[in-house]
The first five atom37 places (N, CA, C, CB, O) and aatype in JSON, in Angstrom:
{
  "aatype": [20, 20, 20, 20, 20, 20, 20, 20, 20, 20, 20, 20, 20, 20, 20, 20, 20, 20, 20, 20, 20, 20, 20, 20, 20, 20, 20, 20, 20, 20, 20, 20, 20, 20, 20, 20, 20, 20, 20, 20, 20, 20, 20, 20, 20, 20, 20, 20, 20, 20, 20, 20, 20, 20, 20, 20, 20, 20, 20, 20, 20, 20, 20, 20, 20, 20, 20, 20, 20, 20, 20, 20, 20, 20],
  "atom_mask": [
    [1, 1, 1, 1, 1],
    [1, 1, 1, 1, 1],
    [1, 1, 1, 1, 1],
    [1, 1, 1, 1, 1],
    [1, 1, 1, 1, 1],
    [1, 1, 1, 1, 1],
    [1, 1, 1, 1, 1],
    [1, 1, 1, 1, 1],
    [1, 1, 1, 1, 1],
    [1, 1, 1, 1, 1],
    [1, 1, 1, 1, 1],
    [1, 1, 1, 1, 1],
    [1, 1, 1, 1, 1],
    [1, 1, 1, 1, 1],
    [1, 1, 1, 1, 1],
    [1, 1, 1, 1, 1],
    [1, 1, 1, 1, 1],
    [1, 1, 1, 1, 1],
    [1, 1, 1, 1, 1],
    [1, 1, 1, 1, 1],
    [1, 1, 1, 1, 1],
    [1, 1, 1, 1, 1],
    [1, 1, 1, 1, 1],
    [1, 1, 1, 1, 1],
    [1, 1, 1, 1, 1],
    [1, 1, 1, 1, 1],
    [1, 1, 1, 1, 1],
    [1, 1, 1, 1, 1],
    [1, 1, 1, 1, 1],
    [1, 1, 1, 1, 1],
    [1, 1, 1, 1, 1],
    [1, 1, 1, 1, 1],
    [1, 1, 1, 1, 1],
    [1, 1, 1, 1, 1],
    [1, 1, 1, 1, 1],
    [1, 1, 1, 1, 1],
    [1, 1, 1, 1, 1],
    [1, 1, 1, 1, 1],
    [1, 1, 1, 1, 1],
    [1, 1, 1, 1, 1],
    [1, 1, 1, 1, 1],
    [1, 1, 1, 1, 1],
    [1, 1, 1, 1, 1],
    [1, 1, 1, 1, 1],
    [1, 1, 1, 1, 1],
    [1, 1, 1, 1, 1],
    [1, 1, 1, 1, 1],
    [1, 1, 1, 1, 1],
    [1, 1, 1, 1, 1],
    [1, 1, 1, 1, 1],
    [1, 1, 1, 1, 1],
    [1, 1, 1, 1, 1],
    [1, 1, 1, 1, 1],
    [1, 1, 1, 1, 1],
    [1, 1, 1, 1, 1],
    [1, 1, 1, 1, 1],
    [1, 1, 1, 1, 1],
    [1, 1, 1, 1, 1],
    [1, 1, 1, 1, 1],
    [1, 1, 1, 1, 1],
    [1, 1, 1, 1, 1],
    [1, 1, 1, 1, 1],
    [1, 1, 1, 1, 1],
    [1, 1, 1, 1, 1],
    [1, 1, 1, 1, 1],
    [1, 1, 1, 1, 1],
    [1, 1, 1, 1, 1],
    [1, 1, 1, 1, 1],
    [1, 1, 1, 1, 1],
    [1, 1, 1, 1, 1],
    [1, 1, 1, 1, 1],
    [1, 1, 1, 1, 1],
    [1, 1, 1, 1, 1],
    [1, 1, 1, 1, 1]
  ],
  "atom_positions": [
    [[30.51, -57.2, -22.67], [29.42, -56.59, -23.43], [28.15, -56.53, -22.59], [29.17, -57.36, -24.72], [27.94, -57.33, -21.68]],
    [[27.33, -55.58, -22.91], [26.05, -55.43, -22.21], [25.12, -56.58, -22.6], [25.39, -54.06, -22.55], [25.0, -56.93, -23.77]],
    [[24.47, -57.15, -21.6], [23.46, -58.18, -21.84], [22.22, -57.46, -22.37], [23.13, -59.0, -20.52], [21.45, -56.89, -21.6]],
    [[22.03, -57.5, -23.68], [20.96, -56.72, -24.31], [19.57, -57.16, -23.9], [21.08, -56.8, -25.81], [18.65, -56.34, -23.86]],
    [[19.39, -58.43, -23.58], [18.06, -58.92, -23.22], [17.72, -58.66, -21.76], [17.96, -60.41, -23.5], [16.54, -58.69, -21.39]],
    [[18.71, -58.39, -20.94], [18.48, -58.11, -19.52], [18.7, -56.65, -19.21], [19.38, -58.97, -18.65], [17.77, -55.85, -19.22]],
    [[19.95, -56.31, -18.94], [20.32, -54.93, -18.62], [19.98, -53.99, -19.78], [21.82, -54.84, -18.29], [19.55, -52.86, -19.56]],
    [[20.16, -54.47, -21.0], [19.86, -53.64, -22.17], [18.4, -53.2, -22.21], [20.19, -54.39, -23.44], [18.1, -52.05, -22.54]],
    [[17.5, -54.11, -21.87], [16.08, -53.75, -21.84], [15.81, -52.71, -20.77], [15.21, -55.0, -21.59], [15.01, -51.79, -20.97]],
    [[16.47, -52.84, -19.63], [16.31, -51.84, -18.57], [16.82, -50.47, -19.02], [17.04, -52.28, -17.29], [16.22, -49.45, -18.71]],
    [[17.93, -50.46, -19.74], [18.47, -49.21, -20.26], [17.49, -48.58, -21.24], [19.84, -49.44, -20.95], [17.25, -47.37, -21.2]],
    [[16.91, -49.38, -22.12], [15.94, -48.86, -23.09], [14.71, -48.29, -22.39], [15.51, -49.97, -24.07], [14.23, -47.21, -22.75]],
    [[14.21, -48.99, -21.39], [13.05, -48.51, -20.63], [13.37, -47.19, -19.94], [12.59, -49.57, -19.59], [12.59, -46.24, -20.01]],
    [[14.53, -47.13, -19.28], [14.92, -45.9, -18.57], [15.1, -44.75, -19.55], [16.22, -46.13, -17.79], [14.72, -43.62, -19.25]],
    [[15.67, -45.03, -20.72], [15.87, -44.0, -21.74], [14.53, -43.45, -22.22], [16.67, -44.57, -22.93], [14.34, -42.24, -22.28]],
    [[13.61, -44.34, -22.54], [12.29, -43.91, -23.02], [11.55, -43.1, -21.96], [11.46, -45.13, -23.43], [11.01, -42.04, -22.26]],
    [[11.53, -43.6, -20.74], [10.79, -42.91, -19.67], [11.44, -41.57, -19.31], [10.72, -43.8, -18.43], [10.75, -40.59, -19.05]],
    [[12.75, -41.55, -19.3], [13.45, -40.3, -18.99], [13.17, -39.24, -20.04], [14.94, -40.54, -18.89], [12.96, -38.07, -19.71]],
    [[13.18, -39.64, -21.3], [12.96, -38.67, -22.38], [11.49, -38.29, -22.53], [13.48, -39.23, -23.69], [11.18, -37.29, -23.17]],
    [[10.59, -39.08, -21.96], [9.18, -38.65, -21.94], [9.04, -37.45, -21.01], [8.25, -39.82, -21.48], [8.19, -36.58, -21.24]],
    [[9.85, -37.4, -19.98], [9.8, -36.29, -19.02], [10.61, -35.09, -19.48], [10.3, -36.75, -17.67], [10.23, -33.94, -19.24]],
    [[11.74, -35.36, -20.15], [12.62, -34.28, -20.6], [13.25, -34.71, -21.93], [13.73, -33.96, -19.52], [14.19, -35.5, -21.96]],
    [[12.73, -34.16, -23.01], [13.17, -34.57, -24.36], [14.66, -34.35, -24.59], [12.39, -33.82, -25.4], [15.27, -35.1, -25.35]],
    [[15.25, -33.34, -23.97], [16.66, -33.02, -24.19], [17.61, -33.78, -23.25], [16.88, -31.53, -24.03], [18.79, -33.47, -23.19]],
    [[17.09, -34.76, -22.52], [17.89, -35.52, -21.57], [19.06, -36.2, -22.26], [17.02, -36.56, -20.85], [18.87, -36.93, -23.24]],
    [[20.28, -35.98, -21.76], [21.49, -36.6, -22.3], [21.81, -37.84, -21.48], [22.69, -35.59, -22.29], [21.9, -37.78, -20.25]],
    [[21.98, -38.96, -22.16], [22.24, -40.23, -21.49], [23.43, -40.94, -22.11], [21.0, -41.13, -21.54], [23.68, -40.81, -23.31]],
    [[24.16, -41.69, -21.29], [25.29, -42.44, -21.79], [25.75, -43.47, -20.78], [26.43, -41.5, -22.14], [25.14, -43.64, -19.73]],
    [[26.84, -44.15, -21.13], [27.42, -45.12, -20.21], [28.9, -44.8, -20.02], [27.24, -46.57, -20.75], [29.5, -44.09, -20.83]],
    [[29.46, -45.32, -18.95], [30.88, -45.11, -18.71], [31.49, -46.39, -18.18], [31.1, -43.94, -17.7], [30.79, -47.35, -17.87]],
    [[32.8, -46.4, -18.09], [33.51, -47.56, -17.59], [33.92, -48.49, -18.72], [32.65, -48.31, -16.6], [34.08, -48.07, -19.86]],
    [[34.1, -49.76, -18.39], [34.58, -50.73, -19.37], [33.61, -50.9, -20.54], [34.82, -52.07, -18.71], [34.04, -51.12, -21.67]],
    [[32.33, -50.81, -20.29], [31.36, -50.92, -21.38], [31.49, -49.78, -22.38], [29.93, -50.96, -20.83], [31.18, -49.94, -23.55]],
    [[31.96, -48.64, -21.91], [32.14, -47.5, -22.79], [33.21, -47.7, -23.84], [32.47, -46.29, -21.99], [33.26, -46.96, -24.83]],
    [[34.08, -48.68, -23.65], [35.12, -48.96, -24.62], [34.94, -50.29, -25.33], [36.45, -48.94, -23.95], [35.81, -50.7, -26.09]],
    [[33.83, -50.95, -25.1], [33.56, -52.25, -25.71], [32.76, -52.07, -27.0], [32.79, -53.16, -24.73], [31.66, -51.52, -26.97]],
    [[33.3, -52.51, -28.15], [32.61, -52.3, -29.43], [31.16, -52.8, -29.47], [33.38, -52.97, -30.51], [30.29, -52.11, -30.01]],
    [[30.89, -53.97, -28.91], [29.51, -54.48, -28.93], [28.59, -53.62, -28.07], [29.48, -55.94, -28.43], [27.44, -53.37, -28.43]],
    [[29.09, -53.16, -26.94], [28.29, -52.28, -26.07], [28.06, -50.93, -26.73], [28.98, -52.09, -24.72], [26.98, -50.35, -26.59]],
    [[29.05, -50.44, -27.45], [28.9, -49.16, -28.15], [27.85, -49.28, -29.24], [30.25, -48.72, -28.76], [27.05, -48.36, -29.44]],
    [[27.83, -50.4, -29.95], [26.8, -50.62, -30.97], [25.41, -50.64, -30.33], [27.06, -51.94, -31.74], [24.46, -50.08, -30.87]],
    [[25.31, -51.29, -29.17], [24.04, -51.3, -28.45], [23.62, -49.87, -28.08], [24.15, -52.16, -27.19], [22.45, -49.51, -28.22]],
    [[24.57, -49.08, -27.61], [24.27, -47.69, -27.21], [23.73, -46.88, -28.39], [25.52, -47.01, -26.64], [22.84, -46.05, -28.22]],
    [[24.26, -47.12, -29.56], [23.76, -46.43, -30.76], [22.32, -46.85, -31.03], [24.66, -46.75, -31.99], [21.48, -46.0, -31.34]],
    [[22.05, -48.14, -30.92], [20.68, -48.64, -31.15], [19.71, -48.11, -30.09], [20.66, -50.18, -31.15], [18.56, -47.81, -30.39]],
    [[20.19, -48.0, -28.86], [19.36, -47.54, -27.75], [19.23, -46.02, -27.7], [19.92, -48.05, -26.43], [18.54, -45.48, -26.84]],
    [[19.89, -45.35, -28.63], [19.84, -43.88, -28.75], [20.43, -43.15, -27.55], [18.41, -43.45, -28.94], [19.94, -42.09, -27.14]],
    [[21.51, -43.72, -27.0], [22.24, -43.01, -25.96], [23.1, -41.94, -26.63], [23.11, -43.98, -25.1], [23.45, -42.08, -27.8]],
    [[23.43, -40.9, -25.9], [24.16, -39.77, -26.48], [25.67, -39.93, -26.46], [23.8, -38.53, -25.75], [26.36, -39.37, -27.32]],
    [[26.2, -40.67, -25.51], [27.65, -40.74, -25.39], [28.09, -42.01, -24.67], [28.18, -39.51, -24.65], [27.31, -42.67, -23.99]],
    [[29.36, -42.32, -24.85], [30.03, -43.34, -24.04], [31.29, -42.71, -23.48], [30.35, -44.64, -24.89], [31.88, -41.82, -24.1]],
    [[31.7, -43.15, -22.33], [32.91, -42.65, -21.7], [33.76, -43.87, -21.32], [32.59, -41.76, -20.43], [33.24, -44.86, -20.8]],
    [[35.05, -43.79, -21.59], [35.91, -44.94, -21.3], [37.29, -44.46, -20.88], [36.02, -45.86, -22.53], [37.6, -43.27, -20.92]],
    [[38.12, -45.4, -20.47], [39.48, -45.06, -20.07], [40.27, -44.61, -21.29], [40.18, -46.28, -19.39], [39.96, -45.0, -22.41]],
    [[41.29, -43.78, -21.08], [42.04, -43.21, -22.21], [42.6, -44.23, -23.2], [43.16, -42.4, -21.68], [42.6, -43.97, -24.4]],
    [[43.07, -45.36, -22.71], [43.66, -46.32, -23.64], [42.62, -46.98, -24.55], [44.41, -47.38, -22.87], [42.97, -47.57, -25.57]],
    [[41.34, -46.89, -24.19], [40.28, -47.47, -25.02], [39.65, -46.47, -25.99], [39.2, -48.04, -24.13], [38.82, -46.85, -26.81]],
    [[40.04, -45.21, -25.91], [39.44, -44.18, -26.76], [39.55, -44.49, -28.25], [40.09, -42.84, -26.48], [38.55, -44.37, -28.96]],
    [[40.71, -44.9, -28.78], [40.77, -45.19, -30.22], [39.8, -46.29, -30.65], [42.18, -45.59, -30.61], [39.15, -46.18, -31.69]],
    [[39.69, -47.34, -29.85], [38.77, -48.43, -30.16], [37.33, -47.93, -30.07], [38.98, -49.62, -29.21], [36.5, -48.25, -30.92]],
    [[37.04, -47.15, -29.05], [35.68, -46.63, -28.86], [35.28, -45.71, -30.01], [35.58, -45.87, -27.53], [34.14, -45.77, -30.48]],
    [[36.18, -44.87, -30.46], [35.86, -43.96, -31.58], [35.58, -44.75, -32.85], [37.02, -42.97, -31.83], [34.62, -44.45, -33.57]],
    [[36.4, -45.75, -33.13], [36.19, -46.58, -34.31], [34.87, -47.34, -34.21], [37.35, -47.57, -34.49], [34.1, -47.39, -35.18]],
    [[34.6, -47.93, -33.06], [33.35, -48.68, -32.87], [32.14, -47.77, -32.99], [33.36, -49.37, -31.5], [31.12, -48.18, -33.55]],
    [[32.22, -46.56, -32.47], [31.1, -45.61, -32.57], [30.84, -45.24, -34.02], [31.38, -44.35, -31.74], [29.69, -45.16, -34.45]],
    [[31.9, -45.0, -34.78], [31.74, -44.67, -36.2], [31.14, -45.84, -36.96], [33.1, -44.28, -36.82], [30.27, -45.65, -37.8]],
    [[31.6, -47.05, -36.68], [31.06, -48.23, -37.35], [29.59, -48.44, -37.01], [31.87, -49.47, -36.96], [28.79, -48.76, -37.89]],
    [[29.22, -48.26, -35.75], [27.82, -48.42, -35.34], [26.94, -47.38, -36.02], [27.69, -48.31, -33.82], [25.83, -47.69, -36.45]],
    [[27.43, -46.16, -36.13], [26.67, -45.1, -36.79], [26.46, -45.42, -38.26], [27.4, -43.74, -36.64], [25.35, -45.29, -38.78]],
    [[27.52, -45.85, -38.93], [27.41, -46.18, -40.36], [26.52, -47.4, -40.59], [28.8, -46.44, -40.94], [25.79, -47.45, -41.57]],
    [[26.58, -48.36, -39.68], [25.74, -49.55, -39.78], [24.26, -49.16, -39.68], [26.1, -50.57, -38.67], [23.41, -49.72, -40.37]],
    [[23.97, -48.2, -38.81], [22.6, -47.72, -38.62], [22.09, -47.03, -39.88], [22.52, -46.77, -37.43], [20.9, -47.11, -40.19]],
    [[22.98, -46.36, -40.6], [22.59, -45.6, -41.79], [22.22, -46.49, -42.97], [23.72, -44.68, -42.2], [21.54, -46.03, -43.89]],
    [[22.64, -47.76, -42.95], [22.36, -48.67, -44.08], [20.91, -49.04, -44.16], [23.18, -49.92, -43.97], [20.52, -49.79, -45.05]]
  ]
}
């Protein structure tokens, strides 16, 4: 999982600064974090646009993304 207090803060800073320059900037993560449910929830909170993962992790990633989205809606 992404270390939200370390790397996560850097991701948030980069996301904010990047979108100050270009509002339509698309951002995401790839690799093992892209298929990790906790990292996917973080990505939803950090307002990233996508995650990319290996094919065998796609079902887990889709479920985790849906759960993170619904959790945000509460």
